[in-house]
C-alpha positions in Angstrom: 204.0 35.5 -122.4 205.7 31.7 -121.9 206.0 32.2 -118.0 203.1 33.8 -117.9 201.0 31.1 -119.5 202.7 28.5 -117.6 202.2 30.2 -114.4 198.3 30.0 -115.6 198.6 26.1 -115.9 200.5 25.8 -112.8 197.5 28.1 -110.8 194.9 26.1 -112.4 196.3 23.2 -111.6 197.3 24.3 -107.7 193.7 25.2 -107.0 192.4 21.9 -107.9 194.5 20.1 -105.6 193.3 23.1 -103.0 190.4 20.7 -103.0 192.4 18.0 -101.8 193.2 19.9 -98.6 190.9 21.0 -95.6 191.7 24.7 -94.2 194.9 24.8 -92.3 197.0 21.6 -93.6 200.3 22.0 -95.1 200.0 21.5 -98.2 202.8 20.5 -101.2 206.6 22.2 -100.9 207.9 24.1 -103.6 210.3 21.2 -104.5 207.4 18.7 -104.7 205.6 21.4 -106.9 208.7 21.9 -109.2 208.8 17.7 -110.1 205.8 17.3 -110.2 204.7 19.8 -112.7 208.0 19.9 -114.6 208.6 23.8 -114.2 211.1 26.2 -112.7 210.8 27.7 -108.9 209.8 31.2 -110.6 206.5 29.6 -111.8 206.0 28.0 -108.8 206.3 31.0 -106.9 204.4 33.0 -109.3 201.4 30.9 -108.7 201.7 30.6 -105.5 201.5 34.3 -105.1 198.8 34.2 -107.0 197.4 32.2 -104.9 198.2 34.0 -101.4 196.6 37.4 -103.2 193.3 35.2 -102.9 194.0 34.2 -99.2 193.8 30.3 -100.7 197.1 29.2 -99.1 199.7 31.5 -96.8 203.3 30.8 -97.4 205.6 30.8 -93.8 208.8 30.9 -94.1 211.0 28.1 -93.4 207.9 26.1 -92.1 206.0 25.4 -96.0 202.7 26.6 -98.0 199.5 25.9 -95.6 195.6 25.3 -97.2 193.8 29.4 -95.7 191.1 29.0 -97.2 190.1 27.1 -100.2 187.1 29.0 -101.4 184.7 31.0 -100.1 182.7 28.5 -103.3 181.3 24.6 -102.2 183.9 22.1 -103.4 182.8 19.3 -105.6 184.2 16.1 -107.1 183.9 13.7 -109.7 185.3 10.2 -108.4 186.3 8.6 -111.9 188.0 5.4 -112.5 191.5 4.8 -114.2 190.7 2.9 -117.5 189.3 4.7 -120.8 185.4 5.1 -121.2 183.5 7.4 -123.4 180.8 7.7 -121.2 181.9 8.0 -117.7 185.0 10.9 -119.6 181.5 12.0 -121.6 179.9 12.4 -118.1 182.6 14.3 -116.4 183.0 16.8 -119.3 179.4 17.5 -119.0 179.3 17.9 -115.8 182.6 20.2 -116.1 180.3 22.2 -118.2 176.7 22.8 -115.9 179.5 23.5 -112.7 181.3 26.1 -114.7 177.6 28.1 -115.6 177.4 28.4 -111.9 180.7 28.8 -110.4 179.8 31.1 -108.5 178.6 29.2 -105.3 180.8 25.6 -107.1 184.5 24.5 -107.4 183.9 21.6 -109.9 187.8 19.0 -110.2 187.4 15.5 -111.4 189.5 13.0 -108.9 191.0 9.8 -110.6 190.9 7.1 -108.6 192.5 3.6 -108.4 189.5 1.7 -109.5 191.7 -1.8 -107.5 192.5 0.6 -104.6 189.5 2.5 -102.3 187.6 4.5 -103.4 185.9 5.5 -100.3 189.8 6.3 -98.6 190.2 8.6 -101.4 186.8 10.7 -101.2 187.4 10.7 -97.0 190.6 12.3 -98.3 189.7 14.1 -100.7 187.0 16.3 -98.6 184.7 17.7 -101.0 181.6 19.1 -99.8 179.5 17.1 -102.5 181.1 13.8 -104.0 180.0 12.4 -106.8 181.3 8.9 -107.5 180.8 6.7 -110.6 181.6 3.2 -108.7 184.3 1.6 -109.9 182.4 -0.8 -112.3 181.0 -3.5 -110.0 178.7 -4.5 -107.7 177.7 -1.8 -104.0 177.9 -4.4 -100.7 175.6 -3.9 -98.1 178.4 -2.5 -96.2 180.1 -0.4 -98.9 176.6 1.1 -98.4 177.1 1.8 -94.5 180.5 3.6 -95.2 179.2 5.9 -98.1 176.5 7.2 -96.1 178.7 7.5 -93.1 181.2 9.6 -95.4 181.9 13.5 -94.6 179.9 15.7 -96.7 177.4 14.5 -99.1 178.3 11.6 -101.7 176.5 11.3 -105.1 176.4 7.0 -106.4 175.9 7.5 -110.3 174.1 5.4 -112.3 172.8 2.6 -109.1 169.3 3.0 -108.2 169.7 3.7 -104.8 165.6 4.1 -104.3 164.6 3.9 -100.5 168.2 4.1 -99.4 169.8 7.5 -98.1 172.4 7.8 -100.2 172.0 10.4 -103.4 171.9 8.5 -106.8 171.8 9.2 -109.9 170.9 7.1 -112.8 169.2 6.3 -115.8 166.1 3.3 -115.8 168.8 0.6 -117.4 165.9 -1.8 -117.6 163.7 0.5 -119.4 166.4 0.4 -121.7 166.9 -2.7 -122.6 163.1 -2.3 -123.0 163.6 -0.2 -125.5 166.5 -1.5 -127.6 164.0 -5.5 -127.6 161.2 -3.4 -129.2 163.4 -1.6 -131.5 164.2 -4.8 -133.3 160.9 -6.3 -133.0 159.1 -3.7 -134.3 161.1 -3.8 -137.5 160.3 -7.8 -137.7 163.4 -9.4 -135.8 162.1 -12.5 -134.0 165.4 -14.0 -132.9 167.8 -11.9 -130.5 170.6 -11.9 -128.7 172.4 -10.0 -125.8 176.0 -9.8 -124.4 177.1 -8.3 -121.2 179.8 -6.5 -122.3 180.5 -4.3 -120.0 181.0 -5.2 -116.4 178.0 -6.9 -114.3 176.7 -4.1 -112.8 173.5 -3.6 -111.3 172.8 -1.5 -114.6 174.1 -3.8 -116.6 172.0 -6.1 -115.2 168.5 -4.5 -115.6 169.7 -3.6 -118.8 169.9 -7.0 -119.9 166.9 -7.6 -117.4 164.8 -5.3 -119.7 165.7 -6.8 -123.0 165.2 -9.8 -122.4 162.0 -10.3 -120.5 160.2 -8.3 -123.3 161.8 -9.8 -126.3 160.2 -13.3 -124.4 156.9 -11.2 -123.9 156.3 -10.7 -127.1 157.3 -14.2 -128.3 160.5 -14.0 -129.9 163.8 -15.6 -129.0 166.1 -14.1 -126.1 169.7 -15.5 -126.0 172.6 -14.4 -123.5 175.8 -14.9 -125.1 178.9 -15.1 -122.5 181.5 -12.6 -121.7 183.6 -12.1 -118.3 184.4 -8.9 -117.8 185.9 -7.1 -114.8 186.5 -3.4 -113.6 189.5 -2.3 -115.7 189.2 -5.2 -118.6 189.7 -3.4 -121.9 185.8 -4.5 -122.8 186.9 -4.1 -126.4 188.7 -6.7 -127.0 186.7 -8.9 -124.7 184.2 -8.2 -125.9 185.6 -9.4 -129.5 187.2 -12.6 -127.9 183.8 -13.7 -126.5 181.9 -13.0 -129.4 184.5 -14.8 -131.7 184.6 -18.3 -128.7 180.2 -18.3 -129.2 180.4 -17.6 -132.8 182.6 -20.3 -133.4 180.9 -22.8 -130.9 177.6 -21.6 -132.3 176.0 -21.2 -135.4 174.8 -17.6 -135.9 171.2 -18.1 -135.1 169.8 -14.5 -134.1 169.5 -11.0 -136.0 169.3 -9.0 -133.8 172.0 -8.3 -131.1 171.7 -5.9 -127.9 175.6 -4.9 -126.8 175.8 -2.9 -123.1 178.4 -0.1 -124.8 179.2 1.5 -127.8 182.7 1.2 -127.0 182.9 -2.6 -126.9 180.4 -2.9 -130.1 183.8 -2.1 -132.0 185.3 -5.6 -131.0 181.7 -7.2 -131.6 181.7 -6.0 -135.3 185.4 -7.2 -135.8 184.3 -10.3 -134.2 181.4 -11.3 -136.7 182.7 -9.9 -139.7 185.5 -12.5 -138.8 182.6 -14.8 -139.6 181.7 -12.9 -142.2 178.8 -11.8 -140.9 178.2 -7.9 -141.7 175.8 -5.2 -140.1 173.0 -4.5 -140.8 172.7 -7.4 -143.3 173.2 -10.8 -141.1 173.4 -8.9 -138.2 171.6 -5.7 -136.6 173.2 -3.9 -133.2 171.1 -2.6 -131.1 174.0 -0.5 -128.4 173.8 1.2 -125.4 175.1 4.9 -124.8 175.4 6.9 -127.8 178.6 7.9 -127.4 180.1 10.8 -129.8 181.5 8.3 -132.1 178.6 6.4 -132.1 177.8 8.2 -136.1 181.2 7.5 -136.9 180.4 3.2 -136.8 179.7 2.1 -140.8 177.1 2.2 -140.2 176.1 4.4 -138.1 175.3 2.8 -134.8 171.5 2.7 -133.1 171.4 3.0 -129.6 169.9 4.3 -126.8 170.6 6.7 -124.5 173.3 7.0 -121.9 171.0 9.8 -120.3 175.0 11.2 -119.3 174.3 14.8 -120.6 170.4 15.3 -119.1 171.5 13.3 -115.9 174.7 16.0 -115.5 172.6 18.8 -115.9 169.5 17.9 -113.4 172.4 16.6 -110.7 174.0 20.1 -111.0 169.9 21.9 -110.8 168.8 19.7 -107.9 172.3 21.1 -105.8 172.1 24.6 -107.2 168.1 24.2 -105.9 169.1 22.7 -102.4 171.8 25.5 -102.1 169.5 28.0 -102.3 166.2 26.7 -100.4 168.2 24.7 -97.6 166.6 21.4 -98.6 168.3 17.9 -96.9 166.5 15.5 -98.2 167.6 12.8 -100.9 168.4 13.5 -103.9 167.3 10.6 -106.5 167.7 11.5 -110.0 165.9 8.8 -112.6 166.3 9.7 -116.3 164.6 7.5 -119.1 166.1 6.7 -121.7 165.3 7.4 -125.7 166.3 4.9 -128.8 168.9 6.8 -130.9 167.8 5.4 -134.5 170.2 5.0 -137.1 171.4 2.5 -140.0 172.3 -0.4 -137.7 169.3 -1.8 -138.1 168.3 -3.6 -141.0 164.2 -3.3 -141.0 162.6 -7.2 -141.9 159.6 -6.1 -143.0 161.0 -3.8 -145.7 159.0 -5.3 -148.7 161.7 -7.1 -151.0 163.2 -5.1 -153.7 
């Protein structure tokens, strides 16, 4: 029983690893696989035999294991940067669930990559039919867009609005998300607002802040931006805490409503506020962005703008399916409108005083 469980586990891993190889190429050696997964040769042999029966690989005595055919299904891989992010993790799991419903057509895998390395090289080496890229938290250059267009297979850029560019893209309407946050505060009587860029400044973050600031000022509210330098790979919770604490030490708290860029970084911000005896929502109300699964477990539960991860995963998988059925070659462009999820972290300043 234990042998079969280990064999099944290793088989599943090898099935996913095959997505990184092209037909005819040499696969890992038996010794490499034993070291990689920490199992006996018996387990590796059993897993490889199972792949041979499926005609996925061919074991050639004295030569090695070769990829024969990976699958009649098309390979789709999501490329995930290697820093902790609940939003990225949630999106990749939502994608996995969507493609599991379509397993007769798609072979899905998650490919972690070093955010400081070359994602374009990793994508090219993986050679998936569809590569879904979660970009490493920085702006995409024009040169990189050119390279993306030349990659083999089809490339889908996540959380980058590439309307008018011949590269598939899926995004939330980030500017509208910022507008929702500003409107949520103003509707409850807040006129002195602030925003903190508590995640690395990519196009998504820039648009959220612009939507928030412009909407606040349109309705005559103050909107200040609190300085916060976060780079890809930084621990955003700690960086946001330090930036918030530094700002409060240098300035009085001149705002009643604060818009933050992620639920994760908000944990650090709330901690910094508490150090200055500012409590949520009595002294400072907070609206965050993302609506991660832990938002309900904040004290108080966190009002958030939905990051649209689940909707975008569903719409992307359905669109790829439709294109396969109809042989459509048009550019995919999906833009989802966020919604405001109201909980208890925003105080209603218009409510009658008791």
